A tleap script that builds the chain and sets N, CA, C and O, in Angstrom:
source leaprc.protein.ff14SB
mol = sequence {
  NMET PRO PHE ALA PRO HIE ILE LEU ILE VAL
  ASP ASP GLN PRO GLU ILE CYS ASP LEU LEU
  ALA GLU ALA LEU THR GLN ARG GLY CYS VAL
  VAL ARG CYS ALA LEU SER ALA ALA GLN MET
  ARG ASP ALA LEU ALA ASP ASP VAL TYR ASP
  LEU VAL LEU LEU ASP VAL VAL LEU PRO ASP
  GLU PRO GLY LEU PRO ILE ILE GLU ASP ALA
  SER ALA GLN PRO VAL PRO VAL ILE LEU MET
  SER GLY TYR ALA ASP ALA ALA GLU GLN HIE
  ALA ASN GLY ASP ARG PRO PHE LEU GLY LYS
  PRO PHE ARG ILE GLU ASP LEU VAL ARG THR
  VAL GLU ARG VAL LEU GLY THR GLY SER ALA
  PRO ALA PRO SER ALA ALA ALA MET PRO CARG
}
set mol.1.N position { 37.601 16.335 -10.211 }
set mol.1.CA position { 37.277 16.091 -8.478 }
set mol.1.C position { 38.281 16.533 -7.386 }
set mol.1.O position { 39.423 16.238 -7.737 }
set mol.2.N position { 38.248 16.990 -6.480 }
set mol.2.CA position { 38.747 17.849 -5.262 }
set mol.2.C position { 38.933 16.128 -4.816 }
set mol.2.O position { 38.328 15.080 -5.039 }
set mol.3.N position { 40.133 16.561 -4.068 }
set mol.3.CA position { 40.677 16.131 -2.884 }
set mol.3.C position { 40.116 15.458 -1.621 }
set mol.3.O position { 40.244 16.078 -0.565 }
set mol.4.N position { 39.499 14.238 -1.610 }
set mol.4.CA position { 38.801 13.681 -0.129 }
set mol.4.C position { 39.158 13.670 0.480 }
set mol.4.O position { 38.535 12.640 0.739 }
set mol.5.N position { 40.332 13.928 2.111 }
set mol.5.CA position { 41.010 12.761 3.007 }
set mol.5.C position { 39.647 11.616 3.543 }
set mol.5.O position { 38.452 11.709 3.826 }
set mol.6.N position { 40.541 10.708 3.472 }
set mol.6.CA position { 40.336 9.259 4.178 }
set mol.6.C position { 40.802 9.444 5.670 }
set mol.6.O position { 42.007 9.286 5.864 }
set mol.7.N position { 39.862 9.815 6.949 }
set mol.7.CA position { 40.273 10.071 7.889 }
set mol.7.C position { 39.351 8.839 8.829 }
set mol.7.O position { 38.175 8.479 8.872 }
set mol.8.N position { 40.710 8.435 9.561 }
set mol.8.CA position { 40.283 7.302 10.741 }
set mol.8.C position { 40.223 8.120 12.177 }
set mol.8.O position { 41.238 8.569 12.709 }
set mol.9.N position { 38.726 8.268 12.802 }
set mol.9.CA position { 39.238 8.633 14.151 }
set mol.9.C position { 39.504 7.148 15.310 }
set mol.9.O position { 38.917 6.069 15.230 }
set mol.10.N position { 40.350 7.469 16.128 }
set mol.10.CA position { 39.911 6.643 17.097 }
set mol.10.C position { 39.916 7.373 18.391 }
set mol.10.O position { 40.638 8.370 18.413 }
set mol.11.N position { 39.360 7.127 19.307 }
set mol.11.CA position { 38.687 7.324 20.438 }
set mol.11.C position { 37.526 6.707 21.479 }
set mol.11.O position { 36.331 6.682 21.185 }
set mol.12.N position { 37.977 6.301 22.517 }
set mol.12.CA position { 37.551 5.425 22.885 }
set mol.12.C position { 35.769 5.880 23.912 }
set mol.12.O position { 35.164 5.075 24.620 }
set mol.13.N position { 35.280 7.587 23.600 }
set mol.13.CA position { 34.884 8.362 24.274 }
set mol.13.C position { 33.619 8.988 22.645 }
set mol.13.O position { 33.491 9.932 21.866 }
set mol.14.N position { 32.926 7.510 23.020 }
set mol.14.CA position { 31.643 8.019 21.143 }
set mol.14.C position { 31.392 9.857 20.804 }
set mol.14.O position { 31.521 10.512 19.769 }
set mol.15.N position { 31.076 10.152 21.902 }
set mol.15.CA position { 30.491 11.721 22.290 }
set mol.15.C position { 31.967 12.157 21.138 }
set mol.15.O position { 31.707 12.337 19.948 }
set mol.16.N position { 33.190 12.265 21.546 }
set mol.16.CA position { 34.647 12.741 20.850 }
set mol.16.C position { 34.786 12.453 19.759 }
set mol.16.O position { 35.432 13.225 19.050 }
set mol.17.N position { 34.089 10.895 19.032 }
set mol.17.CA position { 34.199 11.051 18.238 }
set mol.17.C position { 33.220 11.528 16.850 }
set mol.17.O position { 33.561 12.015 15.772 }
set mol.18.N position { 32.105 11.223 17.300 }
set mol.18.CA position { 31.138 12.148 16.512 }
set mol.18.C position { 30.877 13.266 16.579 }
set mol.18.O position { 29.862 13.660 16.005 }
set mol.19.N position { 31.779 14.258 17.371 }
set mol.19.CA position { 32.111 15.390 17.636 }
set mol.19.C position { 32.843 16.044 16.227 }
set mol.19.O position { 32.532 16.952 15.456 }
set mol.20.N position { 34.256 14.852 16.339 }
set mol.20.CA position { 35.211 15.376 15.151 }
set mol.20.C position { 34.821 14.626 13.828 }
set mol.20.O position { 35.593 14.554 12.872 }
set mol.21.N position { 33.882 14.214 13.841 }
set mol.21.CA position { 33.434 13.305 12.628 }
set mol.21.C position { 33.105 14.411 12.042 }
set mol.21.O position { 33.772 15.046 11.224 }
set mol.22.N position { 31.789 14.709 12.575 }
set mol.22.CA position { 30.977 16.211 12.091 }
set mol.22.C position { 31.680 17.076 11.603 }
set mol.22.O position { 31.435 17.516 10.480 }
set mol.23.N position { 32.880 17.581 12.463 }
set mol.23.CA position { 33.436 18.820 11.810 }
set mol.23.C position { 34.302 18.450 10.874 }
set mol.23.O position { 34.809 19.447 10.360 }
set mol.24.N position { 34.878 16.978 10.219 }
set mol.24.CA position { 35.755 17.012 9.517 }
set mol.24.C position { 35.090 16.751 8.244 }
set mol.24.O position { 35.731 17.083 7.247 }
set mol.25.N position { 33.590 16.067 8.010 }
set mol.25.CA position { 32.832 15.582 7.181 }
set mol.25.C position { 32.145 16.951 7.122 }
set mol.25.O position { 32.125 17.162 5.909 }
set mol.26.N position { 31.694 17.778 7.587 }
set mol.26.CA position { 31.290 19.145 7.363 }
set mol.26.C position { 32.594 19.772 6.064 }
set mol.26.O position { 32.253 20.502 5.133 }
set mol.27.N position { 33.596 19.448 6.210 }
set mol.27.CA position { 34.818 19.948 5.773 }
set mol.27.C position { 35.203 18.946 4.769 }
set mol.27.O position { 36.297 18.646 4.291 }
set mol.28.N position { 34.320 18.622 4.629 }
set mol.28.CA position { 34.538 16.956 2.790 }
set mol.28.C position { 35.528 16.350 3.017 }
set mol.28.O position { 36.434 16.424 2.186 }
set mol.29.N position { 35.698 15.592 4.136 }
set mol.29.CA position { 36.044 14.437 4.513 }
set mol.29.C position { 35.699 12.927 5.034 }
set mol.29.O position { 35.408 12.770 6.220 }
set mol.30.N position { 35.724 12.174 4.422 }
set mol.30.CA position { 35.450 10.730 4.575 }
set mol.30.C position { 36.212 10.409 6.073 }
set mol.30.O position { 37.416 10.476 6.316 }
set mol.31.N position { 35.353 10.124 6.780 }
set mol.31.CA position { 35.337 9.778 8.135 }
set mol.31.C position { 35.261 8.537 8.423 }
set mol.31.O position { 34.183 8.201 7.932 }
set mol.32.N position { 35.817 7.452 9.010 }
set mol.32.CA position { 35.469 6.406 10.081 }
set mol.32.C position { 35.677 6.440 11.535 }
set mol.32.O position { 36.253 7.488 11.825 }
set mol.33.N position { 35.511 5.934 12.249 }
set mol.33.CA position { 35.311 6.327 13.491 }
set mol.33.C position { 35.781 4.789 14.111 }
set mol.33.O position { 35.390 3.757 13.567 }
set mol.34.N position { 36.854 4.777 15.566 }
set mol.34.CA position { 36.890 3.242 16.135 }
set mol.34.C position { 36.950 3.599 17.338 }
set mol.34.O position { 37.841 4.382 17.665 }
set mol.35.N position { 35.999 3.107 18.322 }
set mol.35.CA position { 35.893 3.433 19.806 }
set mol.35.C position { 37.261 2.614 20.538 }
set mol.35.O position { 37.514 2.979 21.686 }
set mol.36.N position { 38.074 1.625 19.987 }
set mol.36.CA position { 39.009 0.728 20.830 }
set mol.36.C position { 40.140 0.384 19.568 }
set mol.36.O position { 40.159 0.651 18.367 }
set mol.37.N position { 41.055 -0.342 20.485 }
set mol.37.CA position { 42.610 -0.229 19.151 }
set mol.37.C position { 41.999 -1.737 18.797 }
set mol.37.O position { 42.965 -2.387 18.397 }
set mol.38.N position { 40.518 -2.768 18.769 }
set mol.38.CA position { 40.329 -3.925 18.196 }
set mol.38.C position { 39.363 -3.329 17.011 }
set mol.38.O position { 39.116 -3.885 15.941 }
set mol.39.N position { 38.800 -1.850 17.542 }
set mol.39.CA position { 38.013 -1.629 16.200 }
set mol.39.C position { 39.381 -0.800 15.126 }
set mol.39.O position { 39.239 -0.844 13.904 }
set mol.40.N position { 40.328 -0.265 15.588 }
set mol.40.CA position { 40.966 0.295 14.851 }
set mol.40.C position { 41.428 -0.627 14.126 }
set mol.40.O position { 41.338 -0.413 12.917 }
set mol.41.N position { 41.924 -1.646 14.459 }
set mol.41.CA position { 42.878 -3.051 14.053 }
set mol.41.C position { 42.001 -3.288 12.415 }
set mol.41.O position { 42.494 -3.214 11.289 }
set mol.42.N position { 40.562 -3.587 12.811 }
set mol.42.CA position { 39.475 -4.099 11.842 }
set mol.42.C position { 39.624 -2.913 10.609 }
set mol.42.O position { 39.880 -3.152 9.429 }
set mol.43.N position { 39.406 -1.667 11.180 }
set mol.43.CA position { 39.644 -0.791 10.154 }
set mol.43.C position { 40.339 -0.204 9.022 }
set mol.43.O position { 40.078 0.380 7.970 }
set mol.44.N position { 41.667 -0.746 9.917 }
set mol.44.CA position { 43.394 -0.247 8.925 }
set mol.44.C position { 43.083 -1.490 8.430 }
set mol.44.O position { 43.670 -1.305 7.364 }
set mol.45.N position { 42.604 -2.710 8.307 }
set mol.45.CA position { 42.385 -3.690 7.696 }
set mol.45.C position { 41.600 -3.693 6.549 }
set mol.45.O position { 41.971 -4.357 5.581 }
set mol.46.N position { 40.727 -3.149 6.519 }
set mol.46.CA position { 39.356 -2.839 5.926 }
set mol.46.C position { 39.698 -1.394 4.869 }
set mol.46.O position { 38.999 -0.960 3.954 }
set mol.47.N position { 40.826 -0.952 5.310 }
set mol.47.CA position { 40.779 0.348 4.317 }
set mol.47.C position { 42.289 1.190 4.272 }
set mol.47.O position { 43.229 1.013 5.046 }
set mol.48.N position { 42.209 2.293 2.964 }
set mol.48.CA position { 43.470 2.851 3.496 }
set mol.48.C position { 43.280 4.648 3.988 }
set mol.48.O position { 42.293 5.276 3.605 }
set mol.49.N position { 44.286 5.254 4.799 }
set mol.49.CA position { 43.564 6.049 5.645 }
set mol.49.C position { 44.270 6.858 4.912 }
set mol.49.O position { 45.229 6.355 4.326 }
set mol.50.N position { 44.046 8.093 4.763 }
set mol.50.CA position { 44.977 9.513 4.575 }
set mol.50.C position { 45.594 10.299 5.912 }
set mol.50.O position { 46.332 11.279 6.014 }
set mol.51.N position { 44.960 9.426 6.887 }
set mol.51.CA position { 45.405 10.424 8.547 }
set mol.51.C position { 44.282 9.583 9.580 }
set mol.51.O position { 43.074 9.348 9.553 }
set mol.52.N position { 45.546 9.255 10.586 }
set mol.52.CA position { 44.484 8.820 11.525 }
set mol.52.C position { 44.902 9.287 12.857 }
set mol.52.O position { 45.915 9.065 13.521 }
set mol.53.N position { 43.264 10.390 13.183 }
set mol.53.CA position { 43.662 11.114 14.912 }
set mol.53.C position { 43.646 9.834 15.561 }
set mol.53.O position { 42.748 9.015 15.364 }
set mol.54.N position { 45.003 9.567 16.635 }
set mol.54.CA position { 44.463 8.706 18.102 }
set mol.54.C position { 44.442 9.159 19.052 }
set mol.54.O position { 45.122 10.148 19.326 }
set mol.55.N position { 43.415 8.409 20.104 }
set mol.55.CA position { 43.902 9.170 21.338 }
set mol.55.C position { 44.943 7.831 22.234 }
set mol.55.O position { 44.893 6.614 22.408 }
set mol.56.N position { 45.555 8.632 22.493 }
set mol.56.CA position { 47.112 7.854 22.604 }
set mol.56.C position { 46.549 6.650 24.283 }
set mol.56.O position { 47.221 5.861 24.948 }
set mol.57.N position { 45.496 6.953 24.360 }
set mol.57.CA position { 44.917 6.149 25.821 }
set mol.57.C position { 43.661 5.617 25.444 }
set mol.57.O position { 42.761 6.401 25.141 }
set mol.58.N position { 43.507 4.609 25.424 }
set mol.58.CA position { 42.681 3.564 25.083 }
set mol.58.C position { 42.469 2.229 25.730 }
set mol.58.O position { 43.362 1.436 26.028 }
set mol.59.N position { 41.333 2.094 25.891 }
set mol.59.CA position { 40.585 0.799 27.504 }
set mol.59.C position { 41.846 -0.660 26.800 }
set mol.59.O position { 42.659 -1.089 27.619 }
set mol.60.N position { 41.864 -1.126 25.683 }
set mol.60.CA position { 41.929 -2.596 25.291 }
set mol.60.C position { 43.094 -2.374 24.998 }
set mol.60.O position { 43.490 -3.482 24.637 }
set mol.61.N position { 44.366 -1.314 24.857 }
set mol.61.CA position { 45.556 -2.078 24.857 }
set mol.61.C position { 45.963 -0.341 23.673 }
set mol.61.O position { 45.276 0.273 22.856 }
set mol.62.N position { 47.258 -0.165 24.154 }
set mol.62.CA position { 47.927 1.161 23.093 }
set mol.62.C position { 48.004 1.086 21.760 }
set mol.62.O position { 48.670 0.257 21.139 }
set mol.63.N position { 47.321 1.954 21.296 }
set mol.63.CA position { 47.114 2.212 19.985 }
set mol.63.C position { 48.193 2.585 18.661 }
set mol.63.O position { 48.011 2.299 17.478 }
set mol.64.N position { 49.307 3.278 19.237 }
set mol.64.CA position { 50.036 3.752 18.886 }
set mol.64.C position { 50.965 2.310 18.019 }
set mol.64.O position { 51.293 2.278 16.832 }
set mol.65.N position { 51.159 1.451 18.870 }
set mol.65.CA position { 51.887 0.108 18.505 }
set mol.65.C position { 51.023 -0.415 17.238 }
set mol.65.O position { 51.732 -1.066 16.470 }
set mol.66.N position { 49.813 -0.311 16.863 }
set mol.66.CA position { 49.083 -1.059 16.112 }
set mol.66.C position { 49.140 -0.191 15.037 }
set mol.66.O position { 49.049 -0.786 13.963 }
set mol.67.N position { 49.266 1.077 14.945 }
set mol.67.CA position { 49.470 1.651 13.659 }
set mol.67.C position { 50.748 1.988 12.977 }
set mol.67.O position { 50.965 2.506 11.882 }
set mol.68.N position { 51.785 1.420 14.215 }
set mol.68.CA position { 53.309 1.354 13.603 }
set mol.68.C position { 52.936 -0.219 12.496 }
set mol.68.O position { 53.242 -0.361 11.313 }
set mol.69.N position { 52.260 -1.128 13.331 }
set mol.69.CA position { 52.623 -1.784 12.897 }
set mol.69.C position { 51.259 -3.080 11.864 }
set mol.69.O position { 51.640 -4.129 11.343 }
set mol.70.N position { 49.930 -2.638 11.837 }
set mol.70.CA position { 49.461 -3.296 11.076 }
set mol.70.C position { 48.660 -2.382 10.374 }
set mol.70.O position { 47.507 -2.644 10.033 }
set mol.71.N position { 49.549 -0.716 10.014 }
set mol.71.CA position { 48.841 -0.016 8.730 }
set mol.71.C position { 49.232 -0.936 7.671 }
set mol.71.O position { 50.070 -1.831 7.781 }
set mol.72.N position { 48.635 -0.675 6.757 }
set mol.72.CA position { 48.945 -1.439 5.256 }
set mol.72.C position { 49.820 -0.546 4.703 }
set mol.72.O position { 50.444 -1.185 3.856 }
set mol.73.N position { 50.180 0.519 4.721 }
set mol.73.CA position { 50.991 1.471 4.258 }
set mol.73.C position { 51.004 3.009 5.468 }
set mol.73.O position { 50.038 3.652 5.878 }
set mol.74.N position { 52.682 3.219 5.798 }
set mol.74.CA position { 52.428 4.331 6.536 }
set mol.74.C position { 51.396 5.314 6.162 }
set mol.74.O position { 50.974 5.641 5.053 }
set mol.75.N position { 51.164 5.614 7.068 }
set mol.75.CA position { 49.973 6.711 7.457 }
set mol.75.C position { 50.200 7.442 8.191 }
set mol.75.O position { 50.789 6.959 9.157 }
set mol.76.N position { 49.901 9.164 8.282 }
set mol.76.CA position { 50.223 10.311 8.894 }
set mol.76.C position { 49.119 9.813 10.421 }
set mol.76.O position { 48.022 9.257 10.475 }
set mol.77.N position { 49.962 10.281 11.379 }
set mol.77.CA position { 49.149 10.246 12.771 }
set mol.77.C position { 49.184 11.416 13.252 }
set mol.77.O position { 50.166 12.156 13.217 }
set mol.78.N position { 47.598 11.790 13.969 }
set mol.78.CA position { 47.899 12.938 15.177 }
set mol.78.C position { 47.719 12.436 15.893 }
set mol.78.O position { 46.855 11.603 15.618 }
set mol.79.N position { 48.232 12.353 17.411 }
set mol.79.CA position { 47.811 11.899 18.329 }
set mol.79.C position { 47.020 13.170 19.412 }
set mol.79.O position { 47.288 14.371 19.445 }
set mol.80.N position { 46.268 12.619 20.009 }
set mol.80.CA position { 45.411 13.354 21.062 }
set mol.80.C position { 45.579 12.455 22.619 }
set mol.80.O position { 45.773 11.250 22.781 }
set mol.81.N position { 45.418 13.567 23.650 }
set mol.81.CA position { 45.227 13.030 24.726 }
set mol.81.C position { 44.327 13.791 26.171 }
set mol.81.O position { 44.255 15.008 26.007 }
set mol.82.N position { 43.984 13.548 26.849 }
set mol.82.CA position { 43.839 14.659 27.949 }
set mol.82.C position { 44.412 13.936 29.147 }
set mol.82.O position { 44.019 14.360 30.234 }
set mol.83.N position { 44.996 13.245 29.155 }
set mol.83.CA position { 45.779 12.986 30.265 }
set mol.83.C position { 47.165 13.628 30.150 }
set mol.83.O position { 47.628 13.865 29.034 }
set mol.84.N position { 47.874 13.930 31.327 }
set mol.84.CA position { 49.167 14.700 31.273 }
set mol.84.C position { 50.346 13.735 31.006 }
set mol.84.O position { 51.087 13.781 30.024 }
set mol.85.N position { 50.409 12.798 32.094 }
set mol.85.CA position { 51.773 12.327 31.384 }
set mol.85.C position { 51.953 11.277 29.697 }
set mol.85.O position { 52.894 10.672 29.183 }
set mol.86.N position { 50.354 11.539 29.269 }
set mol.86.CA position { 50.052 11.519 27.555 }
set mol.86.C position { 50.875 12.192 27.095 }
set mol.86.O position { 51.962 11.807 26.665 }
set mol.87.N position { 50.471 13.270 27.123 }
set mol.87.CA position { 50.418 14.939 26.810 }
set mol.87.C position { 52.332 14.911 27.043 }
set mol.87.O position { 53.089 15.095 26.089 }
set mol.88.N position { 52.787 14.669 28.350 }
set mol.88.CA position { 53.916 14.893 28.212 }
set mol.88.C position { 55.200 14.556 27.932 }
set mol.88.O position { 56.332 15.027 28.041 }
set mol.89.N position { 54.317 12.996 27.295 }
set mol.89.CA position { 55.076 11.900 26.883 }
set mol.89.C position { 54.885 11.834 25.002 }
set mol.89.O position { 55.603 11.124 24.297 }
set mol.90.N position { 53.999 12.548 24.575 }
set mol.90.CA position { 54.089 13.160 23.124 }
set mol.90.C position { 54.266 13.932 22.784 }
set mol.90.O position { 54.621 13.787 21.614 }
set mol.91.N position { 54.260 15.037 23.120 }
set mol.91.CA position { 53.985 15.919 22.933 }
set mol.91.C position { 55.098 16.719 22.183 }
set mol.91.O position { 54.886 17.517 21.270 }
set mol.92.N position { 56.347 16.378 22.718 }
set mol.92.CA position { 57.650 16.873 21.907 }
set mol.92.C position { 58.134 15.457 21.033 }
set mol.92.O position { 59.283 15.018 21.091 }
set mol.93.N position { 57.421 15.052 20.502 }
set mol.93.CA position { 57.624 13.582 19.359 }
set mol.93.C position { 57.746 14.126 18.087 }
set mol.93.O position { 57.610 15.277 17.671 }
set mol.94.N position { 58.095 12.832 17.428 }
set mol.94.CA position { 58.043 13.110 15.962 }
set mol.94.C position { 56.595 13.509 14.983 }
set mol.94.O position { 56.543 13.858 13.803 }
set mol.95.N position { 55.612 13.324 15.874 }
set mol.95.CA position { 54.195 13.188 15.841 }
set mol.95.C position { 53.371 14.939 16.463 }
set mol.95.O position { 53.582 15.654 17.443 }
set mol.96.N position { 52.337 15.029 15.179 }
set mol.96.CA position { 51.293 16.421 15.918 }
set mol.96.C position { 50.723 15.488 16.750 }
set mol.96.O position { 50.429 14.293 16.702 }
set mol.97.N position { 50.639 16.656 17.743 }
set mol.97.CA position { 49.714 16.295 19.273 }
set mol.97.C position { 48.736 17.470 19.570 }
set mol.97.O position { 48.921 18.678 19.715 }
set mol.98.N position { 47.725 16.749 19.606 }
set mol.98.CA position { 46.961 17.779 20.523 }
set mol.98.C position { 46.156 17.520 21.614 }
set mol.98.O position { 45.184 16.765 21.576 }
set mol.99.N position { 46.594 18.224 22.737 }
set mol.99.CA position { 46.041 17.878 24.430 }
set mol.99.C position { 44.410 18.035 24.202 }
set mol.99.O position { 43.920 18.729 23.312 }
set mol.100.N position { 43.781 17.388 25.011 }
set mol.100.CA position { 42.216 17.762 24.774 }
set mol.100.C position { 42.151 18.741 26.521 }
set mol.100.O position { 42.782 18.520 27.555 }
set mol.101.N position { 41.344 19.575 26.272 }
set mol.101.CA position { 40.516 19.948 25.344 }
set mol.101.C position { 41.329 20.567 24.514 }
set mol.101.O position { 42.386 21.155 24.742 }
set mol.102.N position { 40.469 20.299 23.051 }
set mol.102.CA position { 41.395 21.578 22.113 }
set mol.102.C position { 40.494 21.754 21.078 }
set mol.102.O position { 39.747 20.857 20.685 }
set mol.103.N position { 40.540 23.033 20.555 }
set mol.103.CA position { 39.436 23.495 19.919 }
set mol.103.C position { 39.573 23.358 18.421 }
set mol.103.O position { 40.524 23.224 17.651 }
set mol.104.N position { 37.802 23.474 18.259 }
set mol.104.CA position { 37.861 22.408 16.196 }
set mol.104.C position { 39.118 22.930 15.699 }
set mol.104.O position { 40.131 22.241 15.570 }
set mol.105.N position { 38.987 24.739 15.294 }
set mol.105.CA position { 40.260 25.328 14.374 }
set mol.105.C position { 41.471 24.578 14.695 }
set mol.105.O position { 42.332 24.308 13.857 }
set mol.106.N position { 41.512 24.298 15.733 }
set mol.106.CA position { 42.651 23.937 16.237 }
set mol.106.C position { 43.392 22.418 15.089 }
set mol.106.O position { 44.433 22.171 14.480 }
set mol.107.N position { 41.942 21.709 15.379 }
set mol.107.CA position { 42.479 20.539 15.300 }
set mol.107.C position { 42.024 20.668 13.227 }
set mol.107.O position { 42.110 19.720 12.447 }
set mol.108.N position { 41.740 21.587 12.994 }
set mol.108.CA position { 41.525 21.802 11.476 }
set mol.108.C position { 42.626 22.089 10.661 }
set mol.108.O position { 43.034 21.582 9.616 }
set mol.109.N position { 43.240 23.531 11.756 }
set mol.109.CA position { 44.633 23.539 11.350 }
set mol.109.C position { 45.881 22.146 11.117 }
set mol.109.O position { 46.583 21.790 10.171 }
set mol.110.N position { 45.692 21.704 12.401 }
set mol.110.CA position { 46.650 20.462 12.093 }
set mol.110.C position { 46.371 19.508 11.083 }
set mol.110.O position { 47.268 19.207 10.294 }
set mol.111.N position { 44.804 18.788 10.969 }
set mol.111.CA position { 45.153 18.056 9.669 }
set mol.111.C position { 45.609 19.217 8.884 }
set mol.111.O position { 46.839 19.239 8.860 }
set mol.112.N position { 45.189 19.978 8.377 }
set mol.112.CA position { 45.763 20.857 6.917 }
set mol.112.C position { 47.063 20.832 6.859 }
set mol.112.O position { 47.791 21.033 5.887 }
set mol.113.N position { 47.376 20.531 8.130 }
set mol.113.CA position { 49.327 21.195 7.988 }
set mol.113.C position { 49.631 19.632 7.595 }
set mol.113.O position { 49.992 19.305 6.464 }
set mol.114.N position { 49.464 18.834 8.529 }
set mol.114.CA position { 49.848 16.908 7.972 }
set mol.114.C position { 49.146 16.966 6.463 }
set mol.114.O position { 49.997 17.204 5.607 }
set mol.115.N position { 47.856 16.812 5.948 }
set mol.115.CA position { 47.785 16.676 4.902 }
set mol.115.C position { 48.335 17.259 3.955 }
set mol.115.O position { 48.501 16.653 2.896 }
set mol.116.N position { 48.815 18.784 4.135 }
set mol.116.CA position { 49.129 19.871 3.244 }
set mol.116.C position { 47.936 20.280 2.599 }
set mol.116.O position { 48.486 20.441 1.510 }
set mol.117.N position { 46.619 20.615 2.344 }
set mol.117.CA position { 45.705 21.168 2.481 }
set mol.117.C position { 45.963 22.242 2.735 }
set mol.117.O position { 46.952 22.687 3.317 }
set mol.118.N position { 44.574 23.050 2.070 }
set mol.118.CA position { 44.466 24.857 2.951 }
set mol.118.C position { 42.918 25.370 2.435 }
set mol.118.O position { 42.532 26.537 2.511 }
set mol.119.N position { 42.114 24.215 1.886 }
set mol.119.CA position { 41.185 24.646 1.945 }
set mol.119.C position { 40.199 24.541 2.474 }
set mol.119.O position { 39.293 24.869 1.708 }
set mol.120.N position { 39.677 24.103 3.879 }
set mol.120.CA position { 38.995 23.689 4.572 }
set mol.120.C position { 38.513 25.640 5.315 }
set mol.120.O position { 39.279 26.525 5.697 }
set mol.121.N position { 36.726 25.618 5.226 }
set mol.121.CA position { 36.535 26.951 5.617 }
set mol.121.C position { 36.584 26.997 6.976 }
set mol.121.O position { 36.528 26.032 7.738 }
set mol.122.N position { 36.697 28.238 7.278 }
set mol.122.CA position { 37.007 28.997 8.674 }
set mol.122.C position { 35.412 27.968 9.856 }
set mol.122.O position { 34.190 27.869 9.745 }
set mol.123.N position { 36.572 27.402 10.934 }
set mol.123.CA position { 35.311 26.427 11.413 }
set mol.123.C position { 34.876 27.444 12.523 }
set mol.123.O position { 35.321 28.580 12.685 }
set mol.124.N position { 33.963 26.833 13.214 }
set mol.124.CA position { 32.437 27.406 13.879 }
set mol.124.C position { 33.344 28.483 15.181 }
set mol.124.O position { 34.189 29.282 14.777 }
set mol.125.N position { 33.075 28.379 16.508 }
set mol.125.CA position { 34.190 28.461 17.071 }
set mol.125.C position { 33.286 27.523 18.710 }
set mol.125.O position { 33.159 27.819 19.898 }
set mol.126.N position { 32.933 26.540 17.977 }
set mol.126.CA position { 32.852 25.540 18.833 }
set mol.126.C position { 34.087 25.107 19.956 }
set mol.126.O position { 35.141 25.741 19.897 }
set mol.127.N position { 33.958 24.199 20.805 }
set mol.127.CA position { 35.234 24.103 21.231 }
set mol.127.C position { 35.336 22.504 21.735 }
set mol.127.O position { 34.253 21.953 21.935 }
set mol.128.N position { 35.958 22.103 21.847 }
set mol.128.CA position { 36.042 20.079 22.113 }
set mol.128.C position { 35.694 19.837 23.867 }
set mol.128.O position { 36.470 20.067 24.794 }
set mol.129.N position { 34.197 19.272 23.955 }
set mol.129.CA position { 34.723 18.877 25.307 }
set mol.129.C position { 35.585 18.211 25.870 }
set mol.129.O position { 36.223 17.606 25.009 }
set mol.130.N position { 36.009 17.963 27.039 }
set mol.130.CA position { 36.744 17.124 27.616 }
set mol.130.C position { 36.428 16.287 28.047 }
set mol.130.O position { 37.234 15.529 28.588 }
savepdb mol mol.pdb
quit
């Protein structure tokens, strides 16, 4: 049976969660979305994930400390943000970072690199909205 990565998408914009979830589901991933730090905490308590896509600016609290403290096991994280100050803070860190807006193919390539896979089909030309 092929590897189906379990991915948690954390973003306070439902349309972004839906867009990313659709793109990754079409590539064989099992995806769950969380729209807040509280929902992310619940998701991490409920399941084990192979990867977390995390918007670094959430409305209720910063998400990065939750990932580091609440995950049942170490989980790779790809950080995302459309805010310039967050981009500057995280872009040169030790975690992969995607500045919004980004292209779906950039997301897929980053996910494949972090997961160590390379089997995703070529993505469509759709671009991620701001």
